N, C-alpha and C positions, 0 to 999 in steps of 0.2 A: 504493500499500500504506499502511495506517496507520502512523505512526510508533509505536516502542516506547514505552510509557508506564511511569511509575514512580510518583513522588509524587503522591498524591491523584488519579491518572489523568492527570497531566501527561506530555507528550512530554519527552525530555531538552532539546531546544531551548526549549520553553515554560518549564521549570523554570528554565533559565539566565537567560532574560529576566525572569522573575519575581523571581528573585534580585537581578539587576541593578536592577530597578525599586525594590526595598526599600533598596537602598543608595544612599548619596551619591555613591559613586564606582563605576567600571566593575569588574566581577568580577576577581579575581586570576586571572591565567592562567599565571602562572610559578610553580615551586616555592618562591619566596622568600615570607616571611611578609607583607611589606608591598610595595604597588605604590608606587614612586617616581616621581612626575612630574618633579620637579627637585630632586635631592638637595643640590645645592650651595646653593639658596636656601631650602630647606625645613628648619627647625630640628628638626622632629619626624620627618623622614623615616627616621632611623636607629633609632627607637623602636618597641617591639612595641605594634601596635594590632590587638587580636583582632577588632575589629569589621570590619576589612577582609578577613578570612578568609572564603572562599566557605563553608565549613563553619559557621562562626558564623552567617552570614546565613540559612543554610538552617534552622538550629536555630530561629532567631528567627521565620522564615516559618511553620514548623510550630506554634510555639506561639501565634502570632497567629491562625492559621487555626483551632486548637482552641479558643481563647478566643471566637472569633466564633461557633463551632458549639456553645459551651456545654458543652464537654467539659473537665473539670477535669484538671489535671496528676496522673496517677496515680504518679508516681515520688517518691522520697524521703519517702514518708509515714512519720511516726514512730510505731514500735510501742513500746508502753509496758510490755511484759514479754516473756516467752518467746513466740516465734512458732512454734506447733506447729499442730495441727488447728484451734485457735481463737487469735485474737489480739486485742489492744485498740488501737485507734487513735482519738485524740481522745477518750478516755473511752468509746468505743463498742465492744462485742464484735462480732467478725466471724468467720465460718467462713472459714479461711484456706487458699487453695491457691496460695500464693506463697512457700513454703518449702522448702529442700533438706532439712528435718529428716525424712528418709525413714522411718526406722524408730523415730522418736519418742524419741530418746534425749537430746535437748537438755534440760538441767535435770535429768537423772536423778540421784539422790542419790549413787550411786556414782561418777558422773563428777565432780560437783561436790566431793566429798571428795577425790578424787585430785587435782583441780586445786588446791584448797586446801592440801593436804599438800605439794605441789611448791612452792607459793609459800612456805610455812613453811620448807622446807628450802634452797631455791635462790634465792628471791626471784622477782621478776617479770621479770628479764631475765638472759640469761647474759653480757651486756656484752662480747662480743668474737664474732669469727667461730670457728666450732668448731675449724679447725686450730691456732689461736693462742689458747688458754685458754678457748674457749667450749664444750667438750665436757663433757656431764654423763651420768650413768648412764641417765637416762630417755630420751635420744635413741637410744642403742643398744638399749635394751628395746624401743622403739616400732619401730625399724627391723627387729629380729629377728622381731617379731610380724607385721609386715607381708610379710616375706619368707615366713613360715610360710604365711600366708593365701594368698598368690600362688604358692606352690610354686617359689620361686626360691632362689637361693644367698644373696643378700644384698639390701639395700635401703638407700637414702640419702633422708632427708627434708630438704625445703628450706623456707623460710619462706612462699613464695606458691605457689599452683597455676598460675596464669598464668605467673609468671616461671620456674617449673620447666620448662615446654615452651620457653619462649623460650631459657633460657640452655643447656639440654641440647641442643636441636636445632641452635641457633646455634653451639655449640661442637664437636659431633660431626661435622658436615657442613661442606664447603668448597666453593669455587667450581668445582672439578673434578667434583663430585658432582651427583646428582638426587634430588629428593624427590617422590614420587608419592603424592598423598593424595586422599582424598574431597572432592568439591567442597563439601560441607557441613561440612567440619572446623571445629573451633574456632579462633577468632581467634588464640589463643595459639601455635597450631602454625603459622599462617601467618606470624606475626611472627617465630617462631623461624627459619622456612625463609627469610625475607628476610634475617634477621641473618646466616645462614650464608653467603649468597652463592651457594648452590647453585641450579641451575636447578629450578624449582617448577612441577610439572605436575599440575592436578587432573584427576580422572576422574569420570563422572556417578555419583550417589550410590548406594552400595552395589553398584555394578557391577563385580564382580571380574574379569570378562572384559576390560572396558575397561582396568582397572588393569593386567592382564597385557600387553595389547597396547601400552600406553604404556611400560611397563617395558622391554619388547623394543625399542622404538623409540628410547627415550631413554637407556637405560643406558650410561653411559660405559665405555670400554674399560679405562682406567686408574683411574677413580674408584669411589666407592661409591654404592649405591642404598639409598634408605630408603623403604619403603611405610608409610604412616600411615593408620590408621582409629581410630574411636572404638568402644567397646564398646556404648555406649547413647547414642544422639544426643539432645543436650538439647533441641533445638528441635522434634524430631519424635517421639521416643519409640520410634524403630525401632532395629534391631540389625543388624550385618553378619552374613554367613555365615562365621564365623571359620575353620572348616576349609578352606573354599575359599580365603580369603586366605592361610592358612598354606601351602597347596599353591603359590599364585602367587608367593609370596615365595621358596620353596624352589627352584622351577624356574628362577627368574630371578636367583639368587644376591643377593637383596635382603635388608636387614634389615627386620623387621617390628616396628612399634610400635603398641601399642594404648592409647589413652587411656581409662582406666577411671573418669574422675571421677563420672559418673552410673551406673556399673555396680556399684561396690562397695557391698554392703549391699542390692542390688536384684535383681541377676541370679543364677540358680542356686538350687538348693534349699537351700544353705547361705548364699547372698548373697555368695558369694566372687568373683563377677564373671562375665566372659564365658567364661573357661576351664571355670568350674564349670557354667555353663549348657549348654555344648555338650560337656562331658565330655572335653576334650582335654587333652593334656600341656601344662602351663604352659611347659614348657622350649622348646616350639616357637616361642614368641614371644620375640624378642630383648629388647624393651624394653617393660615394663609401667609405665605412668604413672598416678598416681591423684592424688586431692586428699584433704584431711583435713576439707574444710568442708561435705561433704554428710553422708552417713550417719554419719561420725565426729565430727560437731558439733564441730569444732575449727578450725583455719586452717593451711593449709600445702600443700605438694605433695610427691611422692615418685617415685622411680624404683625399679623392683625389677627385677633381672635377674642376671646372672652376676656372681661375686665380682669379676672382672677389670674389668667395666664399672663397678661401684660404686667400686672403688678408684680407677680413673681419674677419674671424676667428682668424688671428694672431694678430689683434689689439683690438678684442672684446670679444672673448671667455674666460670666467673667468678661466676655467681649463688650459688654455694655458698661458694667460697673467699673472696671479697670481701664476703660478707654476714653479718651477725650470726646467730648460731645460733637456732633456733626457741626460743621462750620456754618455761620450764619448765611452767607450767600449760597451755599449749596442747599440748605434746607429752604430758603425763600425762592430759589429757582425751582425746585421740585413742586412746591405749593402753587407757584404761578402757573407752571405746566399743567398740573392736575386741574386747576380751575378752568384753564382753556379746554382740556379734554372735556370736561363737563359740559362747557358752553359750545363747542363745536365738533359735534359727532360726525360730522361731514368729513373731517380729516380721517377717520377710521375707515369709513366707506370708500374714501378715494384710495386709501392704502390698499385695502382688500381687492379693489378693483384692479389696481395695478399688478399686485402679486398674482391674482388669478389669471390675468392675461398672460404674465411671464410663464406661468405654469402650463397653461393650455398651448402656447406656441412651442414650448420646449418639448412637451409630450407629443405634439403633432410632428415634431421634426424627429422623433425616434430616440430622444435622450432619456436617461434613466433619472427620473426625479423623485425615486423613492416613494414613500407615502405621504408627501407633502400635500397639505390641504389648500395651499396657495393663500395663505393669509398675510405673510410677510416673508416667510423663509422658503426659499426653493433650492434644495441641494442638486447639483448635477453630478451624479456618481460615475467616477471613471474607472473604478476598479483597481487602480495603479497610482501610486504616489508619483511616479516618474511622468505618467501621463497627465495627472492633475497638475504637477508643477509646469510642464511644458504648456498645458492649455492656458493655466493663469497667465504665463508670460506672453503668450501669444495674444491673448486679450489685452494685456497691459500695453503692448507694443501697438495696438490698434485704439488705444484711448479709453479701455474699460478697466477699471480697477476692482477686482474681485479676489478673494483670499482662497488659496487652496487649503484644504484641511488633510493632513498627510498622516501616514503612520509615524509615531505610536498614539497620536491623538485619536485615531480610529484605526480598526484593523485595516491591513493593506488593501484587502478586497473592497473595502467601504471608503477608500480614498475618494476625495470629491472637491468640487468647487462649491462654495456656499454663497448664494446670492440673497442679500437682504433688500428687499423692496422698501421704498418709503412713499409717503403721501405726496412728496414733492417730484418724484419721477414724472416724466410726461409719457403719453402713450408712444409717442415717436421714440423716445429713448429706449423703452422696453422692446419695441419692435426691431429697432436698429441693433441692439445689443443681442437679441436672440438670433438674428441674421448672422452676426459675426460669429457667435458662439456655435452655430451650427457648421459654419464654413470651416472654422478653425479646428472644430472637433474632427471633422472628416480628415482634415490634412494631418493633424497629430496622430490619429488613429492609423493613417497609412504609412507613419514612420515608425516601425517597431524598434524598440531600444536593443541594442546589442549588448546584453547582460554580461556576456563574457569579457567584452572589452572593458566594461565598468570594472569587473573583478580584476582584470589585469592591471588596470590603473591603480586600483586600491592595494595592490601588492600580492595578489593571489590569483591562480589560474583555474583552480578545480572546485571552488565553493559554490558555483551556481549550476553545477551538473546534478542531476537528481540521483 
């Protein structure tokens, strides 16, 4: 049987051998940072040497392979202004599909004015954690508005989206508990689960029946169970059957948490998220999590739910209690954006129309768009990191900025380009981009990669053979 393949089509064994070949020392096989051959006689044995880490060598290998293939690094490109439907990089204008600016509010004059007014009144920092002198009126105003939109009793905002999931899950659950989550859940939830010490059990993507089976099999007698899903999956643009997951949670006495990072401002007739899309009572979900960096064009994260939950997190969650409060301009910007979302639902309709057009045209052209519903995120699955990198560069050369998602962020067979539509994109931009995408996809597909040549360049001749 053919071995399982991941990086550039390499088997796991071949990848390990290649990494070893690229390093002057054997690969690290222990959890320690540095491999020590003779600590007593090696003055540098106790010093951090990042080049000894297997992950570092793998990144170096990927970069060297990309350079050999003529694929420029698509990451950390400097944008010279607001990145909306268009952006400027190195003085050149691009149609931009690499922004979370879903409803086109970044740079809106009302939001800019609110942020400036907050700076004038409160400065650029609250200079303390909120429990000990960092509390400002704008924090509670934002939390009340978020609770109103989510239909919950209260809300608490934190300084980072990723850290919100880490600290909240890490604090609510413990080693006697179980966390059952979608296999494609965001890294922040996985990290929070690991921090908690609870048993972590993934279920196949969107499969509520599997989730129920696993809850029944793993739910501890004396502990708690948490079921976690996303409202809108950022890699695939698909959505869960929320009513079905609510029913699973209730039947199995589990808490239900929904991550709305890419759902707020996107799903539902008002853009209020997953509950709005399905028309369900938001109170059926125990924990609503979201971020302020997407549709709300600011920075931070939040938890919305019962007043008791919010009160508990405000006095006990380490990432809130021991972290500085959100900056006044960030809180004011998010609040102004939320108010615009409530007043201008047509922005959500325009976003969904543009994304649906992109999805339809790409699908008609024979491209693999996965399970995307065409609300704001449309993946173009290439099945190869090399092909994804080449296709992203080909589009960039023709004035379209879109990011490739490569191994190890996704499995090699799931490598893709990820297109984020916004309400600011025009229909003409969507149609022109898909035309370019189809043309370049055919061209890139007709130029197969010489993996043996890549291997020889990286210092080995036989690792790509089966």
